[in-house]
N, CA, C and O atoms as a CHARMM CRD file, in Angstrom:
* protein
*
  276
    1    1 UNK  N     30.20400 -50.38800  74.36300 PROA 1      0.00000
    2    1 UNK  CA    29.16800 -49.86400  75.59300 PROA 1      0.00000
    3    1 UNK  C     29.35300 -48.24000  75.52700 PROA 1      0.00000
    4    1 UNK  O     30.35800 -47.53400  75.45200 PROA 1      0.00000
    5    2 UNK  N     27.85100 -47.92700  75.59300 PROA 2      0.00000
    6    2 UNK  CA    27.64100 -46.40000  75.64500 PROA 2      0.00000
    7    2 UNK  C     28.15000 -45.85000  77.00000 PROA 2      0.00000
    8    2 UNK  O     28.41400 -46.46600  78.03200 PROA 2      0.00000
    9    3 UNK  N     28.21000 -44.69300  76.75900 PROA 3      0.00000
   10    3 UNK  CA    28.46600 -43.49900  77.81300 PROA 3      0.00000
   11    3 UNK  C     27.10200 -43.57800  79.24400 PROA 3      0.00000
   12    3 UNK  O     27.38500 -43.18200  80.37400 PROA 3      0.00000
   13    4 UNK  N     26.13400 -43.96600  79.00600 PROA 4      0.00000
   14    4 UNK  CA    25.39800 -44.38800  80.02400 PROA 4      0.00000
   15    4 UNK  C     25.70800 -46.01400  80.54300 PROA 4      0.00000
   16    4 UNK  O     25.70800 -46.41500  81.70700 PROA 4      0.00000
   17    5 UNK  N     25.89300 -46.57300  79.66200 PROA 5      0.00000
   18    5 UNK  CA    25.95200 -47.88400  80.42400 PROA 5      0.00000
   19    5 UNK  C     27.27000 -47.80600  81.53000 PROA 5      0.00000
   20    5 UNK  O     27.17300 -48.20700  82.69000 PROA 5      0.00000
   21    6 UNK  N     28.50600 -47.21700  80.95100 PROA 6      0.00000
   22    6 UNK  CA    29.79000 -47.14100  81.59000 PROA 6      0.00000
   23    6 UNK  C     29.49300 -46.42700  82.86800 PROA 6      0.00000
   24    6 UNK  O     30.06000 -46.74800  83.91200 PROA 6      0.00000
   25    7 UNK  N     28.46900 -45.30700  82.79300 PROA 7      0.00000
   26    7 UNK  CA    28.18000 -44.83800  84.19200 PROA 7      0.00000
   27    7 UNK  C     28.03600 -45.42000  85.08200 PROA 7      0.00000
   28    7 UNK  O     28.72800 -45.41200  86.09900 PROA 7      0.00000
   29    8 UNK  N     26.57400 -46.37700  84.71800 PROA 8      0.00000
   30    8 UNK  CA    25.88400 -47.11400  85.03800 PROA 8      0.00000
   31    8 UNK  C     26.74400 -48.65800  86.12500 PROA 8      0.00000
   32    8 UNK  O     26.48100 -49.11800  87.23700 PROA 8      0.00000
   33    9 UNK  N     27.75300 -48.99500  85.11700 PROA 9      0.00000
   34    9 UNK  CA    28.63300 -49.74900  85.76000 PROA 9      0.00000
   35    9 UNK  C     29.58900 -49.53100  86.64500 PROA 9      0.00000
   36    9 UNK  O     30.15100 -50.33400  87.39000 PROA 9      0.00000
   37   10 UNK  N     29.76900 -48.16500  86.49100 PROA 10     0.00000
   38   10 UNK  CA    30.84000 -47.54200  87.70500 PROA 10     0.00000
   39   10 UNK  C     29.80900 -47.42500  88.96900 PROA 10     0.00000
   40   10 UNK  O     30.02900 -47.99600  90.03800 PROA 10     0.00000
   41   11 UNK  N     28.77800 -46.70300  88.74700 PROA 11     0.00000
   42   11 UNK  CA    28.16400 -46.47400  90.23200 PROA 11     0.00000
   43   11 UNK  C     27.45500 -47.92900  91.00000 PROA 11     0.00000
   44   11 UNK  O     27.19900 -48.04400  92.19800 PROA 11     0.00000
   45   12 UNK  N     27.26100 -48.84900  90.03400 PROA 12     0.00000
   46   12 UNK  CA    26.83700 -50.34100  90.32900 PROA 12     0.00000
   47   12 UNK  C     28.08300 -50.97900  91.61000 PROA 12     0.00000
   48   12 UNK  O     27.88500 -51.58800  92.66100 PROA 12     0.00000
   49   13 UNK  N     29.50100 -50.46600  90.88000 PROA 13     0.00000
   50   13 UNK  CA    30.55300 -50.96600  91.57300 PROA 13     0.00000
   51   13 UNK  C     30.76300 -49.70000  92.76300 PROA 13     0.00000
   52   13 UNK  O     31.82800 -49.44700  93.32700 PROA 13     0.00000
   53   14 UNK  N     29.88000 -49.22300  92.90500 PROA 14     0.00000
   54   14 UNK  CA    30.00900 -48.18900  94.12700 PROA 14     0.00000
   55   14 UNK  C     31.05500 -47.02300  94.11600 PROA 14     0.00000
   56   14 UNK  O     31.58200 -46.47300  95.08300 PROA 14     0.00000
   57   15 UNK  N     31.26000 -46.73000  92.48400 PROA 15     0.00000
   58   15 UNK  CA    32.12900 -45.32200  92.51300 PROA 15     0.00000
   59   15 UNK  C     31.28400 -44.32400  92.62200 PROA 15     0.00000
   60   15 UNK  O     30.10100 -44.22900  92.29800 PROA 15     0.00000
   61   16 UNK  N     32.19000 -43.41300  93.22900 PROA 16     0.00000
   62   16 UNK  CA    31.69000 -41.55100  93.37800 PROA 16     0.00000
   63   16 UNK  C     32.40800 -41.02500  92.05400 PROA 16     0.00000
   64   16 UNK  O     33.55500 -41.42800  91.86300 PROA 16     0.00000
   65   17 UNK  N     31.84600 -40.17700  91.14100 PROA 17     0.00000
   66   17 UNK  CA    32.65800 -39.42500  90.14100 PROA 17     0.00000
   67   17 UNK  C     32.25300 -38.03600  90.18200 PROA 17     0.00000
   68   17 UNK  O     31.17500 -37.48800  90.41000 PROA 17     0.00000
   69   18 UNK  N     33.33900 -37.64600  89.91800 PROA 18     0.00000
   70   18 UNK  CA    33.23400 -36.01000  89.62300 PROA 18     0.00000
   71   18 UNK  C     33.62500 -35.83500  88.08400 PROA 18     0.00000
   72   18 UNK  O     34.18100 -36.67700  87.38000 PROA 18     0.00000
   73   19 UNK  N     33.28200 -34.77000  87.78100 PROA 19     0.00000
   74   19 UNK  CA    33.64600 -34.48500  85.88400 PROA 19     0.00000
   75   19 UNK  C     34.97200 -34.74500  85.76500 PROA 19     0.00000
   76   19 UNK  O     35.23700 -35.13800  84.62900 PROA 19     0.00000
   77   20 UNK  N     35.95600 -34.67800  86.52100 PROA 20     0.00000
   78   20 UNK  CA    37.63700 -34.70000  86.29600 PROA 20     0.00000
   79   20 UNK  C     37.75000 -36.38100  86.36100 PROA 20     0.00000
   80   20 UNK  O     38.28800 -36.95100  85.41000 PROA 20     0.00000
   81   21 UNK  N     37.24200 -37.15800  87.48600 PROA 21     0.00000
   82   21 UNK  CA    37.35900 -38.49400  87.64600 PROA 21     0.00000
   83   21 UNK  C     36.61600 -39.22500  86.21800 PROA 21     0.00000
   84   21 UNK  O     37.17600 -40.15300  85.63400 PROA 21     0.00000
   85   22 UNK  N     35.47100 -38.73900  85.82900 PROA 22     0.00000
   86   22 UNK  CA    34.77200 -39.53600  85.02900 PROA 22     0.00000
   87   22 UNK  C     35.82500 -39.18600  83.77900 PROA 22     0.00000
   88   22 UNK  O     36.32200 -40.15500  83.20400 PROA 22     0.00000
   89   23 UNK  N     36.14500 -38.00000  83.38600 PROA 23     0.00000
   90   23 UNK  CA    36.82600 -37.80400  81.76400 PROA 23     0.00000
   91   23 UNK  C     38.27900 -38.47400  82.55300 PROA 23     0.00000
   92   23 UNK  O     38.77400 -39.12200  81.63100 PROA 23     0.00000
   93   24 UNK  N     38.75500 -38.56300  83.18200 PROA 24     0.00000
   94   24 UNK  CA    39.87400 -39.41200  83.03800 PROA 24     0.00000
   95   24 UNK  C     39.86200 -41.05100  83.02300 PROA 24     0.00000
   96   24 UNK  O     40.76100 -41.74100  82.54200 PROA 24     0.00000
   97   25 UNK  N     38.72300 -41.51600  83.61300 PROA 25     0.00000
   98   25 UNK  CA    38.62000 -43.14300  83.50900 PROA 25     0.00000
   99   25 UNK  C     37.73600 -43.49600  82.49400 PROA 25     0.00000
  100   25 UNK  O     37.86800 -44.62000  82.01000 PROA 25     0.00000
  101   26 UNK  N     36.77600 -42.69300  82.03300 PROA 26     0.00000
  102   26 UNK  CA    35.98600 -43.10500  81.00300 PROA 26     0.00000
  103   26 UNK  C     35.59300 -42.24800  79.95400 PROA 26     0.00000
  104   26 UNK  O     34.56200 -42.31600  79.28500 PROA 26     0.00000
  105   27 UNK  N     36.73200 -41.24700  79.85700 PROA 27     0.00000
  106   27 UNK  CA    36.55700 -40.15300  78.59600 PROA 27     0.00000
  107   27 UNK  C     35.34700 -39.44900  78.79800 PROA 27     0.00000
  108   27 UNK  O     35.08300 -38.93000  77.71400 PROA 27     0.00000
  109   28 UNK  N     34.19600 -39.07300  79.89400 PROA 28     0.00000
  110   28 UNK  CA    32.88100 -39.03700  79.84700 PROA 28     0.00000
  111   28 UNK  C     33.52500 -37.11100  80.19300 PROA 28     0.00000
  112   28 UNK  O     34.31500 -36.84900  81.10000 PROA 28     0.00000
  113   29 UNK  N     33.08100 -36.30700  79.46200 PROA 29     0.00000
  114   29 UNK  CA    33.23000 -35.05300  80.06400 PROA 29     0.00000
  115   29 UNK  C     32.25200 -34.48200  80.08600 PROA 29     0.00000
  116   29 UNK  O     32.51300 -33.41400  80.64000 PROA 29     0.00000
  117   30 UNK  N     30.54300 -34.52700  79.64600 PROA 30     0.00000
  118   30 UNK  CA    29.35600 -34.28100  80.06500 PROA 30     0.00000
  119   30 UNK  C     28.81800 -35.04100  81.31200 PROA 30     0.00000
  120   30 UNK  O     27.84800 -35.79700  81.25200 PROA 30     0.00000
  121   31 UNK  N     29.46500 -34.80300  82.35400 PROA 31     0.00000
  122   31 UNK  CA    28.96900 -35.64400  83.53400 PROA 31     0.00000
  123   31 UNK  C     27.11200 -35.81700  84.13700 PROA 31     0.00000
  124   31 UNK  O     26.29900 -36.70400  84.39900 PROA 31     0.00000
  125   32 UNK  N     27.22100 -34.28200  84.10800 PROA 32     0.00000
  126   32 UNK  CA    26.13000 -34.14900  84.88500 PROA 32     0.00000
  127   32 UNK  C     24.67800 -34.28500  83.76100 PROA 32     0.00000
  128   32 UNK  O     23.55500 -34.63900  84.12200 PROA 32     0.00000
  129   33 UNK  N     25.01100 -33.96900  82.60600 PROA 33     0.00000
  130   33 UNK  CA    23.84700 -34.29500  81.08300 PROA 33     0.00000
  131   33 UNK  C     23.82200 -35.88400  81.71400 PROA 33     0.00000
  132   33 UNK  O     22.81200 -36.32800  82.26000 PROA 33     0.00000
  133   34 UNK  N     24.72100 -36.44900  81.60300 PROA 34     0.00000
  134   34 UNK  CA    24.53500 -37.82800  81.47500 PROA 34     0.00000
  135   34 UNK  C     23.71900 -38.69400  82.54700 PROA 34     0.00000
  136   34 UNK  O     22.86800 -39.54600  82.29200 PROA 34     0.00000
  137   35 UNK  N     24.22600 -38.23200  83.95500 PROA 35     0.00000
  138   35 UNK  CA    23.61100 -38.31500  85.08800 PROA 35     0.00000
  139   35 UNK  C     22.29600 -38.10900  84.91600 PROA 35     0.00000
  140   35 UNK  O     21.44400 -38.91700  85.28500 PROA 35     0.00000
  141   36 UNK  N     22.06800 -37.09700  84.38800 PROA 36     0.00000
  142   36 UNK  CA    20.93400 -36.59200  84.02300 PROA 36     0.00000
  143   36 UNK  C     19.95100 -37.79700  83.29200 PROA 36     0.00000
  144   36 UNK  O     18.93000 -38.29700  83.76400 PROA 36     0.00000
  145   37 UNK  N     20.61100 -38.08800  81.97700 PROA 37     0.00000
  146   37 UNK  CA    19.70700 -38.74500  81.33000 PROA 37     0.00000
  147   37 UNK  C     19.48500 -40.40600  82.62700 PROA 37     0.00000
  148   37 UNK  O     18.42900 -41.01200  82.80800 PROA 37     0.00000
  149   38 UNK  N     20.67100 -40.67700  83.20400 PROA 38     0.00000
  150   38 UNK  CA    20.49800 -41.90100  83.99400 PROA 38     0.00000
  151   38 UNK  C     19.19000 -41.99300  84.76300 PROA 38     0.00000
  152   38 UNK  O     18.33100 -42.87100  84.83700 PROA 38     0.00000
  153   39 UNK  N     19.35600 -40.55500  85.41700 PROA 39     0.00000
  154   39 UNK  CA    17.91600 -40.13700  86.30300 PROA 39     0.00000
  155   39 UNK  C     16.52700 -40.29200  85.65400 PROA 39     0.00000
  156   39 UNK  O     15.56900 -40.88600  86.14800 PROA 39     0.00000
  157   40 UNK  N     16.57800 -39.63500  84.41700 PROA 40     0.00000
  158   40 UNK  CA    15.21800 -39.60700  83.85000 PROA 40     0.00000
  159   40 UNK  C     15.06400 -40.98800  83.13100 PROA 40     0.00000
  160   40 UNK  O     14.07400 -41.23300  82.44100 PROA 40     0.00000
  161   41 UNK  N     15.95600 -41.77100  83.29600 PROA 41     0.00000
  162   41 UNK  CA    15.37000 -42.90900  83.17800 PROA 41     0.00000
  163   41 UNK  C     15.21200 -44.30000  84.05700 PROA 41     0.00000
  164   41 UNK  O     14.99900 -45.44900  83.67100 PROA 41     0.00000
  165   42 UNK  N     15.34200 -43.92200  84.99000 PROA 42     0.00000
  166   42 UNK  CA    14.67800 -44.25200  86.46600 PROA 42     0.00000
  167   42 UNK  C     16.14900 -44.96100  87.05400 PROA 42     0.00000
  168   42 UNK  O     16.01000 -45.93400  87.79400 PROA 42     0.00000
  169   43 UNK  N     17.37300 -44.55300  86.77800 PROA 43     0.00000
  170   43 UNK  CA    18.30900 -44.67800  87.70200 PROA 43     0.00000
  171   43 UNK  C     18.61100 -44.03700  88.42200 PROA 43     0.00000
  172   43 UNK  O     18.66900 -42.84200  88.13300 PROA 43     0.00000
  173   44 UNK  N     19.08000 -44.61900  90.15800 PROA 44     0.00000
  174   44 UNK  CA    19.07700 -43.57600  91.31300 PROA 44     0.00000
  175   44 UNK  C     20.30400 -43.04500  91.88900 PROA 44     0.00000
  176   44 UNK  O     20.88900 -43.26900  92.94900 PROA 44     0.00000
  177   45 UNK  N     20.57300 -42.14900  90.72800 PROA 45     0.00000
  178   45 UNK  CA    21.61200 -40.85200  90.46700 PROA 45     0.00000
  179   45 UNK  C     21.42500 -40.30400  91.36900 PROA 45     0.00000
  180   45 UNK  O     20.24100 -40.18400  91.68500 PROA 45     0.00000
  181   46 UNK  N     22.55400 -39.63800  92.32300 PROA 46     0.00000
  182   46 UNK  CA    22.11400 -38.62900  93.52400 PROA 46     0.00000
  183   46 UNK  C     23.87900 -38.12200  93.28800 PROA 46     0.00000
  184   46 UNK  O     24.81300 -38.75500  92.79600 PROA 46     0.00000
  185   47 UNK  N     23.82500 -36.82900  93.82700 PROA 47     0.00000
  186   47 UNK  CA    24.60400 -35.92700  93.55700 PROA 47     0.00000
  187   47 UNK  C     25.13000 -35.31700  94.92900 PROA 47     0.00000
  188   47 UNK  O     24.25400 -35.45300  95.78300 PROA 47     0.00000
  189   48 UNK  N     26.22500 -34.71400  95.40800 PROA 48     0.00000
  190   48 UNK  CA    26.67100 -33.79800  96.39400 PROA 48     0.00000
  191   48 UNK  C     27.58200 -33.13200  96.22000 PROA 48     0.00000
  192   48 UNK  O     28.33200 -33.38300  95.27600 PROA 48     0.00000
  193   49 UNK  N     27.83900 -31.98000  97.13400 PROA 49     0.00000
  194   49 UNK  CA    28.80900 -30.76400  96.35100 PROA 49     0.00000
  195   49 UNK  C     30.44100 -31.54500  98.01500 PROA 49     0.00000
  196   49 UNK  O     30.32300 -31.77300  99.21900 PROA 49     0.00000
  197   50 UNK  N     31.37200 -31.62500  97.25800 PROA 50     0.00000
  198   50 UNK  CA    32.67300 -32.15300  97.73800 PROA 50     0.00000
  199   50 UNK  C     33.51600 -30.84700  97.89200 PROA 50     0.00000
  200   50 UNK  O     33.38400 -29.78600  97.28200 PROA 50     0.00000
  201   51 UNK  N     34.36000 -31.17000  98.80000 PROA 51     0.00000
  202   51 UNK  CA    35.83100 -30.55200  98.58100 PROA 51     0.00000
  203   51 UNK  C     36.88800 -30.59100  98.20100 PROA 51     0.00000
  204   51 UNK  O     37.60900 -30.99000  99.11600 PROA 51     0.00000
  205   52 UNK  N     37.66900 -30.31100  96.94300 PROA 52     0.00000
  206   52 UNK  CA    38.87200 -30.94100  96.93400 PROA 52     0.00000
  207   52 UNK  C     40.09200 -30.86400  97.35900 PROA 52     0.00000
  208   52 UNK  O     40.16100 -29.80400  97.98000 PROA 52     0.00000
  209   53 UNK  N     41.17000 -31.43000  97.37600 PROA 53     0.00000
  210   53 UNK  CA    42.24600 -31.53800  98.41800 PROA 53     0.00000
  211   53 UNK  C     42.85600 -29.80600  98.22600 PROA 53     0.00000
  212   53 UNK  O     43.49300 -29.27400  99.13500 PROA 53     0.00000
  213   54 UNK  N     42.55800 -29.12200  96.99200 PROA 54     0.00000
  214   54 UNK  CA    43.09500 -27.57300  96.28000 PROA 54     0.00000
  215   54 UNK  C     41.84400 -26.63000  97.32300 PROA 54     0.00000
  216   54 UNK  O     42.11300 -25.43500  97.44700 PROA 54     0.00000
  217   55 UNK  N     41.05900 -26.93200  97.75600 PROA 55     0.00000
  218   55 UNK  CA    39.90200 -26.25800  98.07800 PROA 55     0.00000
  219   55 UNK  C     38.73200 -26.06900  97.25900 PROA 55     0.00000
  220   55 UNK  O     37.82300 -25.35000  97.67300 PROA 55     0.00000
  221   56 UNK  N     38.65900 -26.65400  96.11700 PROA 56     0.00000
  222   56 UNK  CA    37.55300 -26.24500  95.07800 PROA 56     0.00000
  223   56 UNK  C     36.34500 -27.01700  95.79200 PROA 56     0.00000
  224   56 UNK  O     36.41700 -27.93800  96.60500 PROA 56     0.00000
  225   57 UNK  N     35.36300 -26.46600  95.33000 PROA 57     0.00000
  226   57 UNK  CA    33.78200 -27.11700  95.31300 PROA 57     0.00000
  227   57 UNK  C     33.13900 -27.99300  94.06900 PROA 57     0.00000
  228   57 UNK  O     32.92100 -27.42900  92.99700 PROA 57     0.00000
  229   58 UNK  N     32.93100 -28.97900  94.19900 PROA 58     0.00000
  230   58 UNK  CA    32.89500 -29.70500  93.35100 PROA 58     0.00000
  231   58 UNK  C     31.66500 -30.85400  93.50500 PROA 58     0.00000
  232   58 UNK  O     31.46800 -31.34700  94.61600 PROA 58     0.00000
  233   59 UNK  N     30.70600 -31.33100  92.15100 PROA 59     0.00000
  234   59 UNK  CA    29.68900 -32.05000  92.52400 PROA 59     0.00000
  235   59 UNK  C     30.01000 -33.29400  92.35400 PROA 59     0.00000
  236   59 UNK  O     30.48500 -33.40400  91.22400 PROA 59     0.00000
  237   60 UNK  N     29.99400 -34.33400  92.92400 PROA 60     0.00000
  238   60 UNK  CA    30.33200 -35.68000  92.94700 PROA 60     0.00000
  239   60 UNK  C     29.27200 -36.51700  92.95700 PROA 60     0.00000
  240   60 UNK  O     28.48100 -36.34800  93.88400 PROA 60     0.00000
  241   61 UNK  N     28.99000 -37.56000  92.00800 PROA 61     0.00000
  242   61 UNK  CA    27.76500 -38.07600  91.48800 PROA 61     0.00000
  243   61 UNK  C     28.24500 -39.74300  91.86200 PROA 61     0.00000
  244   61 UNK  O     29.37800 -40.21700  91.94500 PROA 61     0.00000
  245   62 UNK  N     26.83300 -40.42700  92.05400 PROA 62     0.00000
  246   62 UNK  CA    26.96800 -41.83100  93.29300 PROA 62     0.00000
  247   62 UNK  C     25.55300 -42.22900  92.92000 PROA 62     0.00000
  248   62 UNK  O     24.70900 -41.36800  92.67300 PROA 62     0.00000
  249   63 UNK  N     25.26700 -43.62600  92.87400 PROA 63     0.00000
  250   63 UNK  CA    24.20800 -44.53100  92.94800 PROA 63     0.00000
  251   63 UNK  C     23.51100 -43.91400  94.47000 PROA 63     0.00000
  252   63 UNK  O     24.12000 -43.74700  95.52600 PROA 63     0.00000
  253   64 UNK  N     22.05600 -43.64800  94.19300 PROA 64     0.00000
  254   64 UNK  CA    21.08300 -43.36800  95.32200 PROA 64     0.00000
  255   64 UNK  C     21.23800 -44.76000  96.55600 PROA 64     0.00000
  256   64 UNK  O     21.66300 -45.91200  96.46200 PROA 64     0.00000
  257   65 UNK  N     20.81900 -44.17300  97.36800 PROA 65     0.00000
  258   65 UNK  CA    21.12400 -45.69400  98.92700 PROA 65     0.00000
  259   65 UNK  C     22.26700 -46.10900  99.09100 PROA 65     0.00000
  260   65 UNK  O     22.48400 -47.09800  99.79100 PROA 65     0.00000
  261   66 UNK  N     23.17700 -45.46900  98.50700 PROA 66     0.00000
  262   66 UNK  CA    24.83800 -45.62700  99.15600 PROA 66     0.00000
  263   66 UNK  C     25.28300 -44.88000 100.22300 PROA 66     0.00000
  264   66 UNK  O     25.25700 -43.67500  99.97300 PROA 66     0.00000
  265   67 UNK  N     25.73200 -45.19500 101.45600 PROA 67     0.00000
  266   67 UNK  CA    26.13300 -43.71700 101.80400 PROA 67     0.00000
  267   67 UNK  C     27.73300 -43.87200 102.14400 PROA 67     0.00000
  268   67 UNK  O     28.31800 -44.79300 102.71200 PROA 67     0.00000
  269   68 UNK  N     28.21400 -42.68700 101.61300 PROA 68     0.00000
  270   68 UNK  CA    29.41000 -42.51700 101.44900 PROA 68     0.00000
  271   68 UNK  C     29.83400 -41.15400 102.62500 PROA 68     0.00000
  272   68 UNK  O     29.42000 -39.99800 102.71100 PROA 68     0.00000
  273   69 UNK  N     30.83100 -41.93700 103.41100 PROA 69     0.00000
  274   69 UNK  CA    31.27300 -40.77200 104.32800 PROA 69     0.00000
  275   69 UNK  C     32.43100 -39.61700 103.79300 PROA 69     0.00000
  276   69 UNK  O     32.77200 -38.69600 104.53500 PROA 69     0.00000
């Protein structure tokens, strides 16, 4: 399974991923680049900035059209 297939499957399951979670769960380091690849291929990937428990601001990627609270 390719990295793009892994990401699409994760997003289809409702997962929202940061670079750290993508690396830990799937071994994907260049998450923003792979999400860009998915987007250019027509997949509805979106991102937002979240604050981690340690106060860092990071991007979180998810399938578009899904509301995350």
